[in-house]
Structures are given as structure tokens and as C-alpha cells.
C-alpha positions in Angstrom: 4.3 -31.6 7.5 6.1 -28.3 6.7 4.3 -25.1 7.4 2.9 -23.2 4.3 4.2 -19.6 3.7 0.8 -18.3 4.7 0.9 -20.1 8.1 4.4 -18.7 8.7 3.3 -15.2 7.7 0.4 -15.4 10.2 2.8 -16.6 12.9 5.2 -13.7 12.1 2.4 -11.1 12.3 1.3 -12.6 15.7 4.8 -12.1 16.9 4.8 -8.4 16.2 3.5 -7.8 19.7 6.2 -9.9 21.4 8.5 -8.4 24.0 12.0 -7.6 23.0 15.2 -8.5 25.0 14.8 -5.2 26.8 11.3 -6.1 28.0 9.6 -3.6 25.7 6.8 -4.7 23.4 7.5 -4.5 19.7 5.0 -2.2 18.1 4.5 -2.2 14.4 5.5 1.3 13.2 2.8 3.3 11.4 3.7 5.0 8.1 3.1 8.7 7.6 2.9 9.8 3.9 1.9 12.8 1.9 1.9 13.8 -1.8 4.3 16.4 -2.9 3.9 17.3 -6.5 4.4 14.1 -8.5 6.1 12.3 -5.7 5.0 10.5 -2.5 6.9 11.3 0.7 7.3 8.7 3.5 8.1 11.3 6.2 9.0 8.9 9.0 11.2 6.6 6.9 14.2 6.8 9.2 12.1 6.2 12.3 10.6 3.0 10.8 14.0 1.7 9.7 15.5 2.3 13.2 12.5 0.7 14.9 13.1 -2.4 12.8 16.8 -2.2 13.4 17.6 -2.4 9.7 20.0 -0.5 7.5 18.3 2.4 5.7 19.6 1.4 2.3 18.3 -2.1 2.6 14.9 -1.0 3.7 14.8 1.6 0.9 15.8 -0.9 -1.8 13.0 -3.2 -0.7 10.3 -0.5 -0.8 11.5 0.7 -4.3 11.3 -2.9 -5.5 7.8 -3.4 -4.2 6.5 -0.1 -5.6 8.3 -0.6 -8.9 9.5 3.0 -9.0 12.6 5.2 -8.3 13.2 7.3 -5.3 15.8 8.6 -2.8 16.5 9.0 0.9 16.2 12.7 1.9 17.4 13.1 5.5 14.9 11.3 7.7 12.3 10.9 5.0 12.1 9.0 1.7 10.8 10.4 -1.6 9.3 8.1 -4.3 8.4 9.0 -7.9 4.7 8.7 -8.4 1.6 8.9 -6.3 0.9 6.0 -3.9 -1.7 5.1 -1.3 -0.9 4.9 2.4 -2.3 1.3 2.4 0.4 0.3 0.0 3.1 1.4 2.4 1.4 -0.3 5.3 1.4 -3.6 3.4 5.0 -3.2 2.3 6.2 -2.6 5.9 4.2 -5.6 7.2 5.7 -7.8 4.5 9.2 -6.5 5.2 8.8 -7.2 8.9 7.5 -10.7 8.2 10.4 -11.5 5.8 13.4 -9.6 7.3 12.6 -9.0 11.0 10.4 -11.5 12.8 11.8 -14.9 13.8 9.6 -17.8 12.5 10.6 -20.0 15.4 9.9 -17.8 18.5 8.1 -14.9 16.9 10.4 -12.3 18.3 12.0 -9.3 16.5 15.4 -9.7 18.1 17.1 -10.6 14.9 19.8 -9.5 12.5 20.7 -10.2 8.9 23.9 -12.0 8.1 25.5 -13.5 5.0 26.4 -17.3 4.9 28.0 -18.5 1.7 26.6 -15.5 -0.1 23.1 -16.3 1.1 21.2 -13.7 3.2 20.1 -15.3 6.5 17.9 -14.1 9.4 19.6 -14.9 12.7 17.5 -14.7 15.9 19.5 -13.6 18.9 16.7 -14.6 21.2 16.4 -18.3 20.4 19.4 -18.9 18.1 17.5 -20.1 15.1 18.2 -19.0 11.6 16.7 -19.2 8.2 17.5 -18.0 4.7 15.4 -15.0 3.5 12.5 -16.3 1.4 11.8 -14.8 -2.0 8.2 -14.0 -1.2 7.8 -11.5 -4.0 8.9 -13.9 -6.7 6.5 -16.5 -5.4 3.6 -14.1 -5.3 4.2 -13.0 -8.8 4.1 -16.6 -10.1 0.8 -17.3 -8.3 -0.9 -14.0 -9.0 -2.6 -12.9 -12.2 -0.6 -11.3 -14.9 -1.1 -7.5 -15.0 -0.2 -5.8 -18.3 -1.4 -2.8 -20.3 -4.2 -3.6 -22.7 -5.4 -6.6 -20.7 -9.2 -6.9 -20.1 -10.4 -8.4 -16.8 -13.2 -8.1 -14.1 -12.5 -6.4 -10.8 -14.6 -5.9 -7.6 -14.9 -2.3 -6.4 -14.1 -2.3 -2.7 -14.2 1.5 -2.0 -14.2 5.0 -3.5 -11.1 7.2 -3.6 -11.0 10.8 -2.5 -11.2 11.8 -6.2 -14.4 9.7 -6.7 -12.9 6.8 -8.6 -13.7 3.2 -7.7 -10.9 1.3 -6.0 -10.3 -2.4 -6.5 -7.4 -4.7 -5.3 -5.9 -7.6 -7.2 -2.9 -9.1 -5.4 -0.4 -6.3 -4.7 -2.1 -4.0 -7.3 -4.5 -1.2 -6.7 -6.9 -0.5 -9.6 -8.7 2.8 -10.2 -11.9 2.7 -12.2 -13.9 5.9 -12.9 -17.7 6.0 -12.8 -18.3 3.1 -10.5 -19.8 2.3 -7.1 -18.8 0.3 -4.1 -19.8 -3.4 -4.4 -19.9 -3.5 -8.2 -18.1 -6.1 -10.3 -16.8 -4.2 -13.4 -15.1 -5.3 -16.5 -12.1 -3.1 -17.3 -9.3 -2.6 -19.7 -5.8 -1.7 -18.2 -4.6 1.6 -19.7 -1.5 2.3 -17.6 0.6 0.7 -14.9 2.7 2.8 -12.5 4.3 0.6 -9.8 1.5 -1.0 -7.9 -1.1 1.5 -9.2 -3.2 0.5 -12.2 -5.3 2.9 -14.2 -8.2 1.5 -16.2 -11.0 2.2 -18.6 -14.4 0.7 -17.8 -15.8 -1.5 -20.6 -19.4 -0.8 -21.2 
């Protein structure tokens, strides 16, 4: 029986602590971000890309697609239009590592991206296995709930932001709901969507 995507993802995450060919252990890079005006800066963008041994442009294009925003590489950092949470970048990097870095067969990060008949393939230099890159994002969008402005739905408040708004998560999206408390289930109406950030109005 073929492994489900969820099983392969768990296997990939488990492999993030595997030793590399040099004998060093692969450590998942931590993201360092800060807000600058109306933008979010990933200050160690280049360090992360180099740790993953991936081209800066490819890594940047992936992040922009996941956030649904525009941005640019500025020296060793990356600047994104809009304000985003650190947790969003952590999730994006983990998913990128699982999809584009870790070998599904041996769980090692000693891989490279190649093209075969116009198909992007992950080739493992440790065990020799290869696989086409999965379209994880497209699959997630089909399975997840539709998110659009004006939609009404119920969300669970998991935490409170620094500004005092309730924070809920639905799939890849982060919802902000004013006037709520942790643990509440609240009915909301979506008023604005900015990348993975959703602004809402509580329905009384």
C-alpha cells in the first residue's frame, strides 16, 4: 500500500536531524523576521537558502507563492509586502524542506533538484533515489475550506496576538478576530484577505 502524503511528510520531518555526507547533523534553520513599515523582513533569508543548499531565486519564489504577496531579495535578507507572523515563515520553511530538500527514501538532506523531461525531480546523492516534486500546495487547496471575502464561518480562538486580537488558524490561514478570548468558538465574517492573513468581523 502506498504511503499517504501525511506519512511521507512525517518521515521527512523525522529526517531533518539526519547526518549529512560530511558527518554533520542537519539542523532546521530558524527564521528571524521583523516588521519594517508595511513590510515584513526575513533577515536571514540567504543563510536559510544556503543551509538548504538551494538557489535563492527558487526559495524566494516558493515563499512568495505561499504568502500570496510580492517581495524582493535585498542582499542577505528578503522583504515581503504586508505584515506576517513568524509562525507562517516557520511553516513555510518546514514545508519547503519536506518538498524540496529531504529524501523520502532515506530521510537525508543530501539532495539536489534536476530537470527530467521538463519535470522537476529531487535526486538524492546519498541513496540514489529520485522523485518528482509533489504539488503539495494545490492538493491542500482542494482539500481545505474555501476562504473568500464576505464568507461567514466559525473559528476556534487558539491564542491572543500582541495587539489583543484573537488568533485562529484554518489550514494555512491565520484569522484575526477582535474582542475574543482564548478557547472561544466564534462565528465571523471575512472582511479582508492579505496573503495567508485573514481579517474578520465577529458576528454577534
